[in-house]
N, C-alpha and C positions, 0 to 999 in steps of 0.2 A: 667667863661672863663680858659682852662687850656693851658697849655705852653708844648709842645712835644718838647726835644731837641735830634736833630738830629746829632749824632756824628759820623763825617766823618772815614769810616773803611780805613785802610790799602790798598794801592796800590794791594797788595800781596793779601788780602783778597778778594778786589774785582775782580781780575782777577780770583780767584777761582770761584766766583759765576758766572763771565762771560764764562770760560768755561766749567760748569756745564750747563748753559744754552745753550751752543752751542752742545754740548754731546747730551741733548734731543731732538736736531734738530731744536732749538729756534737761531733766527739768533742774534747776539750778538747787532747789531745798533739799535735795538728796546731798549734795556735799557741803553747804554752808548755812547750816542750823543757826538759830539766832542766839549764840553765844561768843564771845569774845576770844580771838588765838590767846595761846599762852605766852609768856613772855619769851624773848629771846635766849636760846641758851638751855631751855628745858632739856632736861636729858631723859632717854628713852632707852631702859635697859631690858635685855634679852640675853637667852643664852644662844650660842651661835651654833648652826645646823652644819654637820661635816652628811655631804652628799656620800652615799653609797657608790662604789665603783660596779664595773661589768664583774660578775663573776661566770669563769667556767664552767659550764653546768657540768662537764667531764670530771671536775674536781670537787664540786660541791653541787649537786640537783636539788637541794632543799634549802626552802627560806621562812622564817616564820616573825610573826610580829603582832603586837597586842593590834585591837580593832576600834577603834573611836570613831566618832564623827564631831568634833570641834572646828571652829569656824571662825575663832578669834582673830588669825594671823591676816584673812581676807580682808578684814574691817579695819585692820591696824594699817594694811597695805594702804585699801582706798583713802585714808585720813591724809595718810602721807603726800599721796600723790594729787589728792582733790583739792583740798585744804592748804597744804605746806608747799605744793610743788615743787618736792621733792622725790625721786625715787629711793626707796628702802633701801637698808644695809642689804648688800646681796645675803649675806649668810645670816640673817634674821628672818630670809622666808621658807614658809614649810608649806610645803608645795602640796601635801594632802589637804591642807586647810583651804586651799585656795580652790582646788578641786571639788571639796565635797560641798562647798558654802551653797550651790546649786541643786535643783531637784530635778531629777533624772526619772525618766518613764521606766523604772524596771518592773517586773512581775512583780506582785503580790507574793507572799509568803503562801503554802497551801493551807487549808484548813487542818487548825490542831499548833501548826507551824509558827516561831515566834521569827523566822529568818527564811528569805530566799536567795540564793546563790543562782546566776545567772553571768557565765564568760562570755566575752565579747572580743573579735579579733579582728584588726583593722590597719591601715598602711600608718607609719608614722611619718607627719610631713616634713620631719627636719632632718631624716635621713631614709633615705629611699630604700636603702639594705636592709632596713629592722622593720619590725611591726610592733604596734601596740596593744598590750591584752590588759583590757579590764575586768574586774572581776567586781561586778554588779549588785550590790547586797541592798535588799529593802528589809523592812521588821513591819511586824503585824500594827496596826493600827488599834488602838486603844481609847474608847472614849475619855475626853478629860476629866469628868466624875465617875471615872468606872468603882472608884474604891476612896475611903476618907482620906483625907492629904493632911499632914502635919509640918507644916512650914513656917521653918524659922528664918527669917531674913536677917542678916548679920551684915550690917550697914556700915563702913567707914564714915566717918564725921569729922574726921581729922582736920587741921588745916589746909591739908594738900586737897583735899574734896571740895575747895569752897570755887562759887561760878556756876552758870547754866549749863556746862556740860559737863557735871560732875553730881554735885548733889540735886541741883537743877533736872537733871536729867533723870536719876533715880527716881525721884518723886513722879515725873512722869510715867517713868517705865512700869513702875506699880499701880500708877493708877489705869494702865493699860492693862494690867493681870487681874484686879480686884473685882471687875464686874463679872467675871469668867468662871470665878469660883463658888462652889457649891455650901448649903448650909452644912454637909458634913465635915467641911476643911474646916481648919484651926491654924490663925495666923498668931505668930511671936514677932518681936521683934527686939534685939538685940545692936546697941551701937557701940564704938569704941573711938576713943580718941586718947585724950592721957588716961584715962581708964575704961571701965566697962559699965555699961547701964544697961539693965533690962526697961525698954522703953514700953514693953507690951508683950502683958503674960497670952497663954493661948487663948486666943477670941474666935469663938466660932464666927464664920463670914456668911451668918444671916444679913437681912437690911440693917440692921441697928449696928451689926459688927462691922459689916463694908464701912461703915460711916465712921466708926472708930476708928478703924486702921487706916483709913485718908488722913483721918485729922492729926491720927500720932504722925504721918510718913510726912505732911505737909509742914508739920511745924519742926523740921529736922533742921538744923542749923550746922556750919563747920568751923570748926576751931581747935586747936591743941595738936599734941601728938599722936604717935597712931601705935598704939597697945593692938596689934593686932593677933599675937597669939593669945593672950588674955580674952579679946572677943571671941576666938576659935572655941576655947574650953566653955565658956558661958553658953555660946549656942549650942554645943553638941549635948552640954548639959541637960539646956530646955528640952532639946528634941528627945533627948532621952526618958525624960519625966513626963512626956508626952507622946511616947512612942504607941505606934497603932497596928495591930497587930495585922498584917495582911494587907497594910496601909501602904500610903506613898508619904516615906519619912524622908525630909530632904531639908540641908541647911542651903541659904542663898544666898551666897558671900559677893557683896556688891563694894568695889575697892577700886582704886589704883596699884592697890600692893605694894606701898610703900611703906612697909613696917620699921619701926623704926625706935620703938620702945618693947622690951620683953624679947622674945624669940626671933630672931630673922633671918638665921644662915638657912638657905634652903635645904641642906640636910637635915638638919634638927625639924623644920617645918613638916618636912617629909617623914619622917618618923613619926611626929605629933598626927598627922593627917591619917596616916595609914591605922593606926593604932583606932583613931576615932572610927573609919569607914568599914572597921572589924565588926561593928556593931549593927551594921543592915542600915543603916543613914547614909543617904546619897548625898553628892555635893554637885551646886552648880554655880560657879564661878562667873562674875560677870565684869569686866574690867570698865573702866572707865577715865575719860581724861588722857592726857597724851604725855606733856612733858616730861613728866618723872614718873613715869608709869613702869612698873616692875612686871613686864612680860614673863621675865623669868619665873617669878613668884607665884603669879595665878599660873602659870602652865603647869607648873609643879604639884602646885595644890589640887588643882583638876586632875592630873594624871596620877596622884596617889592616895585620891579620896574619893574612887569611885565615883566619879564627875565628869563633867562636862566643862566648856570653856567657849565664850563668846564674848566679843566687845564689841560694846555700844558706843559708835562715835555720833550717832545723830539721832533724830526722833524719828526718823524712818526705821531704823534697826532694832530700835526700842520697840516700838510695835511689831516689826518682823518677829523678833524672838519672843514677844509676850500675848499677841495673836495669834501671828500666822504660823509661826514653830513650837507655840507653848506645850503639846503634846510631846513632839521630840524631846524639849528643853526638859520636860519636868516628871516626866515619867518612862522609867527606865524598864523593856521589856527584854533584854539581853545583858547579861551579866557576866563578868570576865570573859568577853569576847575575845576570840585570838584567830588569826589565818595561818594557814601552813600551804606552802604550795610545793610539788616537786614535779620539777621538767626532766622531758625525755630527752637524754643524753643523744639518741639519735637523731632527734628532728632539731632541737633546740641545742645552739653551739654557746649562746652566753645570755645572761638576762641581765636587769638592773632595776630596781624600784625606783619610782619617780614619788619621793615622797614618804612619810612612815619611817624616817633616818632617826629619830628618836625612840622608835617604839619596837627595835627590833629584840627578840629573844632566842632563847636556844631552843634545840627539837626537845629538849627534858623539858623544859618548861611548857612547851608546846602539849606535850604529852601526858604532865600533871595536871590533874583536874583542880588543883589548890592554888594554882599559878592565878594571882591576883592580875587583871586584864583590864581590856575595856570595858565600857557602858555604849550601850546604844537604846536608844529613846522610841516610842512610837511613831510610826509613819514616817521614818527616815531610809533615805538613798544614800548609800556610803559606796565608795568607788576605792579600789586598790589598782593602782596601773602599775604594770609592768613594761621596760623596752627590751624588745627580744631580737635577738638574730637566730634566723633559721641555719641548719646544717644544710648543705648542699643538696643531700640526696633527702632532704624531706619531702614527702610525696601529699599529693595533696589530702584530706581529711583524714591524715594520720594523726597519731594521737601526741598534743605537744607538752600536755602538764594534767596533771589531777590535783586541784585545789580543793580545801575543805576549812570550814569554819566551825569552831566550836566554842559553845557558850553554856550557861545556866539560864535557864528558859524561867524567867521570873514568876511567870503565870502558871507553871507545872513546877509550884514549889522548888524551885532553883535547880531543878533535874539539869544533870549531862547531857546535852544533848549536841548533836553535831549535822551540820549539811555538807555535801559534797557534790563536785560537778568535776566532769573531763572537758576538757579543752582540747578541741580538732582543729587542724588546719585549712581552717574553711572561713572566709571575709564574714562578720554579722556587724556590716555597717550600718549606722543609724544616725539622725539629725544630732541623736546624746553623744553619740560617739565622736561626731564630729567636732562639737562646741568642747568635747571634754580634751581632744587633741589641743584644742585653742586654748582651754585654761591651763591646761599643762606646759605649753609654748611661753605661755605668759611667765610662769612662773619660771622655767628656765632662764628666761629674756633678763628677769628682775633680777636672780641669783649671777647673772652673767657666767651661768654653767659650764663648766668642760666640757660637757655632754651634751650641750645645747646642739651641737651640728650646725646644718644650715638656716637654723631657725634665725629668724629675724621681724624685727616691726614691720615692717613693709609686708612680709608674707603672713604674718598673723593679722594683721586687718584686711588684707584680701580675703583670705578663708572666713573671715568674719563676716564681710561685706556680702560672700555667696550665701550665707545661711543665715542673714539677718531677717528677712521674712518669718520664718518661724520664730522670731523674739515678740513680734506683737502681741501674743498671750502670756509672757514672762517677761516683767519691766524688770525682774532683776537681773536676767542677761541682757538685755536692752542696757543697763545701765552698765555692765560689763565692759561693753561696745565702748562705751564715753570712756572710760577709766583706762581702754587700753590704748584710744585716741590719744589722750594726755598722756600716757606714759610714752607712747612712742615719739609725742615732740619732745619730752623730757631726755628721753634716752638719744635723741639725735642732736642736743646740744653740750653732751656729753665727753 
């Protein structure tokens, strides 16, 4: 585990970044919500990510990994760049969470399927001898009130959660969710600090219930130490007591992850959360704050708890998670999802995954239907990206690889299901693949990756400028352009 020290920049420097953002057509409130900066010297903990090297296809043609759609790392990177005026620690960057933060126009699954798989082959901008292969995945759309929900909010109210960007932002985030709840849904609230408190027993989300839920949330105050493991035990116990057969049973953890009372070791927390996840209760992890945020703990909980992980750095992100992305965040459609790809040694000389470095599994684990893997929510797109080098004899339209996704279909009784696709040597370049290449290059530059080839901030900004007209209907991609500009400026000063 490593620590990244966030040094708070002076107000004048912050205003300069803000002004630069506005001059490029970005709205300043995306980056500077109404809260104070943390004190100088706050520590941000993360687990270092080790990039995977190129693999010679003749030696090992297959690769396997668990599949999910977490986005926390992108929001963490955004906050460090746009609020603190610093590039993130290189080995803290998880490339797949940057690529997967955005929406892409992948084909929807066929009727009766939970997942579609569409491969795309296109040029690699940072190495003209290589190609990029994107496995484009999309999940079926489920209506938000399709089944009864049993949500237990597990809220960290310890002293480290004080402030408008922590407990204050939690209150706002929940206020965005509550209006979309249906009368069949039940909400419980557990809080933890020095001890654990059941603040709200299961409450139906009718009009009177919604008022009661919001009243309880608005009264939250932060103070004390952090008995996170005790909170986890209580929240899962409450979720089990109110378990809805055929419903959406989920614990929603909202915390900076700074557990300092009870169990705090990531390995022991992993064991606890795996045991809880085996009971059919899903987990959503929402990170808040920055200074002493324990990304390593939060990511571990999500990865081992049949869960997903997002980081809420400002009010816009809270709206995105609980309004735009709510079904994808709270309604799992594919459980224990895992991906496998086997390259053709006659046409592919070597390959390297861009991201999913911490999610690798063995062929035996891929073949085993009981392997605990990733969860993917409703109407989400997921990208699994590879950089490949073809053999000299590779002909047009020849077979490059066969990809397969295996998962349990939640809406078919957790039936073991798979979808596969052949990859041919034929370009399928789209506006989305051009953007995906930009997002991947952004991650390589932040990591100062040894595999970045000819990647540069100048080249990245030039390519983003060439496709900028397509951002008019997608403010999230437009925002990324502003972040890339600021990162390029910071990169030029290091």
